[in-house]
Every structure is written in structure tokens, then in C-alpha cells.
N, C-alpha and C positions, 0 to 999 in steps of 0.2 A: 686337600683335599677341603682343609679353612677357604681358599680361595671359591673351591667350586660353589660350598654352599654361599656364601654371599653373594655371588655372580646366580645363581638360583633364587635367592632372595631379593636381589635388585630387578631381574627380570618378572619374577611371580609380580610382587609390588605394581612392576607400570602397566602388564596385561592386566591386575585387576583395576588400577586405575584408570586404565582405556575402556574397560566393559563397564566400568560405572560413568565413566562419560558416556556411551553408544549407547546406554538404559536411558538417559534422558533423552535421548530423541523417538519421538513418538511419532505415527505409528510403527508397528515394528510387522503388519501383513504387507504382501506387496498391494499395490495398486489398480485397482480394478472400473476404469472410468462407465460411466454410467451409458445405458445404450441411447440410442440415437429416440428420439420423438419420432411419430409417424408424420410424418408430412407430403402429401400429395404433389406428383412430379408437378402437374399443372399450379399449383398452388404456389410452388416453389420459383417457379418459373417465373409467376407473376410479381410477386412478392421484391424476388432480384430486381427486373427489372424497376418497378416502382422505385428500389432503394438508388439503383443508378442513377434514374432522372433527379432523385430529391439531391443527388451529393455534386453531381452536374450545377444544378441549380443554385447551390448555395456554397458549401466550401472550396468546391473547384471551382467556382465558375469563370474565376482571376487565375489564370497559369501564372503558377509561382507563387500565388499566394499560402498553398498550403505545404509546407516539406513533412513529408511524416506518414503514418498507415492507418489504414480503417479496415475494421471488422465486421460485421453485423450477421448474428447467428440467430436458425432461432432451432429450440430443440434439439441442439448441437449440430445441425446440419449449418452449413456455411453458406450464406446466400448473397452476401457480399463480402470481397476483397479487394484492394486498391493501395499501392504505394507510391508516394509524388516523391521527386526530388531526391537533393545527394546528401551522405554524409559528409561530405567536404564542401559546404554552399560557396564557400567562395569563386571555389574554383572548379562550380560543376561535375566533381569526382564521385566517383564511387556508387552509384546509383544506393536507390534504398530500396530495402528486399524485406522478404519476410522473413530474415533473419538477423536482423539490422537492431540490437538492441538501445533502446527511448530509457531514456528517466521518467519514471512514472512520477516523481512527487510525491505526492501527497496519498496518492492511490495503495501507497504503499504500507499505510496503514492498513487497512486490510488485512495485511501479511501479518504484522506486529501484534495484534489484535487476535488472531487465528493464534498463533505461536502462544501468547499466553492462554489463551483458553483450552489447551493441548497443555500445557502445567498444568490448569486447575483439574482439568480432567484426570490428569493421575497422580492429582492429590499430592502435587508440590508446589501449590500455592494457592488462595483461597481468594476470592471477589474484596472479603472483606480483611485480608492482610493493608494490613498497616506498611505507608511507606519508610518510616522510621527505622521500622525491621530492618531492612536492609541496607541502610548508609549513614554510617557513624556522627554525630554531628547534625542531622538534620536538622534544619531548623522551625520546619510547618508540620507540627503535630495533627493526625488525626484523616489524613488524606489515605484512603483505600484505592489498590487496584480499581474496583468499580470506578473509582470517582478519577483516576486515571483516560479507563478506558470510553468513559462517556462522555469526558470534556466535560468536570465538574468538579475539577480540583483546587483553583481559585489562583492556581499560579500565573505569575507573569510570562511572558514567551520569549527564551530563550533566543530569539533569532533577533530582538531586540536589544537586548539588554547586554551582550552577547557581542554586539558590535566594538571593534578598534577602539574608538573614540570613547570606549567608554569603559572598557575592560584594563585598556594599557597594555594588551597582550603582544606580547613578541612574536607569538610562535605564527609562524605562517599560514596553519592551521589548525583549530582546537575540534576534539577529540569529545564523547560523551563521559569521558571522566572530567577533564578540566571542566565542561558548563555543570557537573553537580559538584567541583568544589568549588565551583565559582559561588555559587549559592549557595552553600552551608558555609563559606568566610565571609559573603557579603551580602548575602541574605536581604537580593532586591524584596522592596514590598510587593507581599500577594496582592491580589484583585477582589479577593472574598473568601469568604468561610467554607471550607468544604462544603459537597453536595446541598451551594442554598442556590442556583442556577448555572446556567450553558454559557461556557467562554471557550468555543477553539482554539486550541492552547498547544505549539507542537512539544512545549517540555513535556506536555505528559506523557506521548510517544519515545521521547527521550529514554524519559525516566524507565519505563516499559520496558526498551530494550536493555539498558544498564539490570535491572529487575531479571531479566531472563537468563542474559550474565551469570549474575549471582546464584541463582537457583540450578545453571543446569551445568556450572563450571566452564563450557562453551562460548566461542566469541557468538555475538548476536548473527553477524556473514555466516558461521560456521552452522550453525545451527536451521537455522533457512534455507541452508544448501541441500543440508541433507534431510529435515524432517519434511522441505515441502515440493522444493525445486526438483531434484531429484529424485523424493517419493514420487510427481505427478509428470514428469518426465519432462518438467521445461530447460528444456539444454540451453536456451539463450537468455536465464535470470541469473540474476545477481546482485550482491548486495556491492557496491563499492566501494572499492580498497585501492590506493595507491599503486596496485600491481596489474588493475584493472584499466586504468590506464587509457593501452592500447584497443580495448575494446569496446569502450564504452563512448556512443556516439553524442558528438557534440554539440551543444545548443548556439541558437542565434537570434538577433532579436530581429524586430515586425521589417528592419531593409537588408536583412542577411549580414549583418555585421556578427561577428564569434561574440560570445558570452564566457567570458571567461572565467575558471574558479574561483571560489573564492575563501575565505576564511570557514567558512562553516561547510565544506564539501566533503567533510569527514566525517560529519554529524548522522547518527542513523536513527533508525527506528520511525520518526514522522518522515521519512523519505529516503532518498539514495536506492533503490530499489531501478536496477535496469530490467527491461522485460520488451516483447513484443506483443503484437496484437495475440498472435495465437497460441503465445502461451497466456496468455490472458483470458485466452478462453479455454485453455483446463484448470485455471485456476476457477473460474464460473462454474463450470460442468462440477468437477470438484466438493463444491459449496450445494450441489443437492443430494448428494450423498454423505453417508456418518463416518466417511473414513477418515476425514481429518479430525473434528473432534464429533460427538455425537449430537442429536437431533434437540435434548432440551438443550444445551450450550449455543448450536446455531438460533435457537430462534431468541434465546438469549441475545446474542449478536445482532440481531434483526427486532429488537421491540424498543420503542421511542422510549428515554427516561425524562426530559423535562419540557415541562408542562407551564413553565413560569405567562409565556409566552403562547397565545392565540397563533393560530397557524399552522400550514401544513407541511414545514422545514422542522425536524426536529435528527437526534442523533440516538442512535446503538451505540453495542461495542467496537468501535470500529467502522463504523460503518451508517452514511448517513442516509437519511429515510425521507421521500416526500409521500406524507400522508393524504392522499384526496377525499374532497367530503363523499366521493360515489362510493370508497371503499377500496377506491383500488392505491397500492403500495409500491414505488420504487427504492430499491436497493442501488447504490451507487458509490461511489467516490471520486469525483474531481481532483485535479491537483495541478499547482503549476510551481515552479521552481528554476531560477534562470529564465531561458527562452524555452523553456519544457512546458508544454502543457498534455492533460490527459484526462479522458474519457472515461471512465468505464460502471456501465450500468446494467442494472438487468430488473427485468421488468417482469417476476418471476410466474405470474399467473401464465402467460403465454409462452412462458419459455425462451425469454427472449434478451440477447445480449447485444450491447452495443458500446464498441471499443472505439478510442480516437486517441491517436498518438502523437504528435507533435514535436519538432524539435528547432522550428522554426517562431517566432511566439506569436501567438493568433488567438486573442480572445473568442474569436468565432466556431473554435470547436464547441465548447460549452453548450451554445445555444443551437449548433448544429444536432448535437446531442440527443439537446432536449424537446427537439422541435418534431424529432423522427419518432420521439414514442406514440403520437398517435396513429401510424400506418398501422400500431399490431391492437389498440382498444383505445379506449375512455379517457387516454390521458390529457389532449390537447382542451379541455373544456374549461381550462381551470389555469391559470397563469403558472408558469414551473420554474422560473427563476433559473440562475447561471452562479450556483456555489462552484467554490473554485475546492 
């Protein structure tokens, strides 16, 4: 009898713990995709032909220069989709297709930001929470969740101070925990006081992923898989972990040589999400609804926060912004990691989505994306730049 009671107690405790972890995942209701916007067939056909001509004359002009996937949509309607090259580029084996998961580099930050905003919406976190409350011994007081989200923390970039020559680490690959422990123990000089100016920094989003883990009791990969990827039906998206080596598409340099994994390929939050153009279209469409986070938090994500320097470039909470003088706004995030280049751009006035993912290094991906904006509205009357 006593053994039965003990077993019952252990089982009950386990189920409660599982239930509490599941309750950390938001949202709870089934996802309903937004309806397709009205788009006359003749206009769709015309735009599709114009886009095809544009890519044939730019990114696809030289055979073999681009290796990856392209998708352009308007109001949820796919206007153009194309896949070029191979997963195994040196051997020209395994052609890339719509299911090939490619590293989206810093575009991953958009997912980290929305996940953090979900916790804020659920009152599990606040934009004004201080980072020192999450990490014992944290040496830089006064940095808030908001400062991390909008890159106003003043922290140095771990990509540089975690170089093996600097740290003398013997591990083959460092983790988020390794980076945080190194900061606590070695106190690399910060670049500025919190909330004094904008400085793009990968450390911010690594910390956000680790804060999420502290708050939810779930790993960052698990939370994103359940709360976002599974919820939206993003079947070919995941946060890379060693077990994913067989389904993660490798990357290559501009000459087509394999780019090896290195000591920073297990850190996440700032990068390390793999996805596809079709999955990123689902992500884009979900951001037009209030099913991930509510309207006020979405507006906060797409609001500029840095005005020390005049100009059109700004940053919201996880999203880059182009603020044109004519009132137009581009919500986007580009990225680069190893041989991977990612462009994810949203022209929200026109409900246009431009997605280009490449796994053979090609800087032209960014300019090709930005110059396409002008097909849909008055965007190209100002220099748009090519932020990665």
C-alpha cells in the first residue's frame, strides 16, 4: 500500500510538472491562417512575369552563382517561387527543393523576439525586467529586456570575445551557458551604458533565449518548436542541435567549397534557426494576425527606438525597419552566417513578402531583395542599403 502511494505521488508530481511546462507555452488555441487578399488573376500573372524577368536578369543571371530558394508573395498569394542548386554542391547531388531547410542566420532574431513578447503578454516577463535578476553574478546592472530586444544594451558581441584565441576554451563548441559564464567570470568591457545608443549585437539575443529558458523551464529549441513552428505548421523549421546534423543543409563559400561547422554553431537566439521560404511565408502571414501576440505588442515590435543618428535605418523589437521620407516602412531582417545569406522583407502596406535564402555565399541576395521593393510601391526613390 505504501509503495502504491509513493508511486502515485511520484506520478502525480511528474504530471503536474509536465502540465506546468506545457502552460508555459503560448498560445493555446488552434491557429487560423489569415484569408488570402483579393488579387485579380490578370494582375497576379503580370506581377509573376515581371518578378521572373527581374530575377533572371539579376540573381539568376549567371548559372550556378545562386544556390538556394526564392519566394515572393502578395496578400498570401505566391507570385514567384524558385529553387536553384544542390544540398551537396561539390558533388552536385540532392537538388534543393521546397523542403530543404536552410540556415536563416540573424533572421532568427524575429522568432526570438516574438517568443519573448509572448512571455510578456502572459505576464511571465516584462520589458523593464533587469537582466541581473536572471543570472547570478551578472556584472552589468541596469540592462532591461527591452534594451536587449532593440539592441541598446551596450554589451560587446560574443562572436568576437568568444574566439578560441581569446578564451582558451578547449570545448569543440560553446553553448549559451558557456558564453554567459564567460561574461560573468571575465567581464569583457561593455561598449556603452544601457539605453544610450543603438549597437547591433548578437549577445543580446543569445541572452534573450537563455532568459526564455529560465522563465519557461523549457529549452529554447523546445519552446519555439511547440509555440511557433508546430503551431503555425512550419514543418521544415527547427533550431539546430547536434541531433539535426542530417537534416541541416550545409553551406558553402562563394567558390562552392564546404563551410565547416565551428565553435559557435551551437549557440542560439541570435541565429541557428533553419527554415524554408514556404515556412517563412507562414511566419509572415501569422504576423498579420494577433494569434502569436496581441496588436499592441506587434505594434511595439515594429516601432523604431533609436534616434541618435538621423536616417531611414532603425530597429524595433527584433525587426529591422526602413523608414522612408515618403512615409513608407519596410519591416525586415536579413542575415548572414558562414555561407548562408537570408533576406526576409515585408512591405506591410502592400502585404508583400520577399524571401531569399541562399547556402552558397552571395552578397547580391540583399540588394536583389531591396531593389524588388519598387515593383510594388514607391520604395526605390531612396537608397535602401543592404543591412545584413
